[in-house]
N, C-alpha and C positions, 0 to 999 in steps of 0.2 A: 504494500500499500503505499502511496506517495505520502511524504511527510516533510515538515519544516526542521531546519537545525541551524544552529549559529554557524557562521564561518569563523575561521580562527582569529584569534586577538590581532595577530600580525596583518591578515587581510583586511580586517576593519579598520585598523589603525592607518593603514596606507590608503584607504579609500575614504575615511571620514571627513578630511580636509580641515579639521581643527587644528589650528596653530597656537602655539603658547601655552598649551595645558601640559601639565607635568604627566609623566608616564602613569603616576599612580591614579591621577584623575581621569585619564583616558580608561584605565583598566576598571575603575569604579563604573564609568558609564557602560562599558562593555558588559560588565558582569551584571548590570541591571537590565540588559536587553531581554525582552520578552518574546517567546515564540508567538506567531500568530494564532489567534483562537477565535472560535465563534462567540458571538455576543449571546445569542440565545440558540437552543436546540434547533430551530427552524431557520436560522440565518444561512443564506446561500454563501456568504462571503466570511473569510477569516480576517479579523481585524490586525493590522500592523501597527505596532506601538512606537511612539516617539522615543529614541534612545536617549534625548537630552531635551532641555526646554528651549523654544526658540520664539521670540518676539518676530513673527513674519510680517514684515512691513508691505503695506500696500504698494502694488506696482512692482513688485520684486519677484525673483525666482530664487529657489533654494533647492540644492540636492541633499537628499537625506540618506545617508549610507545606513541601510537598516541593520546590518549585522546578520541578516537572515538568508538562507538559501532554501530553495525548494528541491527536494530530492525525488524523482520519478524513477522508481526502480524498473530496469530493463526487463526483470523477469515477468512483470505484470503487464508489460507492454508500454510503449511510449506514445500511445495515442491520446494524450491529453496535453493541455495547455493551462498555465496559470495567468489569469487576466488580472492585472492591477489596476485598481481606480481609486479616486478619492472617495472617502465616506461622504454619503449623500448630504448629511447635515452641513459639512463644511462647503460643498458645493453649493446648496441651497442658500445658505445664509450669507456667504461671502464670495461665491463664485470661484473657490479655490478648485483647481484642476490640475491634471497632470500636464507637464510641458508637451508630452508626446501623446496626449489625449487618452490612451490606454496602453498599460504596460503589458506586452506580451512576452511571457516567459515560457520559452520552449523546453520540453522534457529534456533535452540533452545539454541545456545550459549549465547544469549542475556540474558537468565534466570538464568545465573551462578551467583555464590556469588561475582565475580569479576566484575560485571555488564556487562560482554561481551566485556570487554576492548580489543581492537585489538592492539597486540604488534607485530610489524614486526621486523624480524631479518635479516639484510643486511650483505653480505660478499663483499668485495673489493679485488678480486684476483689479481688486477694489481699491478704494482710497483708505481703507481701515487697516490698522495693525491688529493682527490676530494672534493671540496667545496659544501656542501649541505646547502643551506642557508635557514633561517628561513622564513617560508611561501612559501617556493619553492616546487613543487610537486616532490615526490621521488618514489612513488608507485602507483598503480592503482587497483581499485576492480570492477569486473564484477560480476553481479547478473545473475544467470542462472538457469533455471528450470530443474528438473531431474525426473528421474522415479526409483523407487525401484522395482526390479524384483519380481514376484510372488513368495512366499515362503521365500523370504530374509528379510521380515519386522521384526521389532522390536517393542516392546512396552515399552522398557528401557528410562529412562531419564537420562539427564547428569547434572553435577555439576562440572564445571572446564574448564581449557583450554587445553594446550598441553598434549596430552596422556591420558586425563581423561576418554575417553571411554574404555579403556583396563584395568581399575583398578578394 
């Protein structure tokens, strides 16, 4: 069964983009990262939680290194995709959205050199600063089965994240 797990501290540290914080401070943030989880038994999505607090200024973009990877085991078949989108409340109240509209995390992304680290880029198009608190949900992921049309299959493999399949 597919599942979420943390990337290594070293991978998260190299991707998080936080400058000037001590190794101890970074380790505390990393240790506090929570795995995505359903809010209710009938929730389609699993909430992703902020690894730190952020005053998200209006008119800005911010990349959040979640510290999370999604593992889709080959034995069960890799005919699934994880779709990542903002939580509907943030979108409805403030217009917050993903910079790439919907994150598509392919089943083989977990095999990449970056450990399949899911990084979410958010935009705040409003004129309001929105507080995204540490440990609070900010995005959600939904695992969906898909089908590849006959004749459109590929036997190529990936290594990398954004834009890696067209290199």
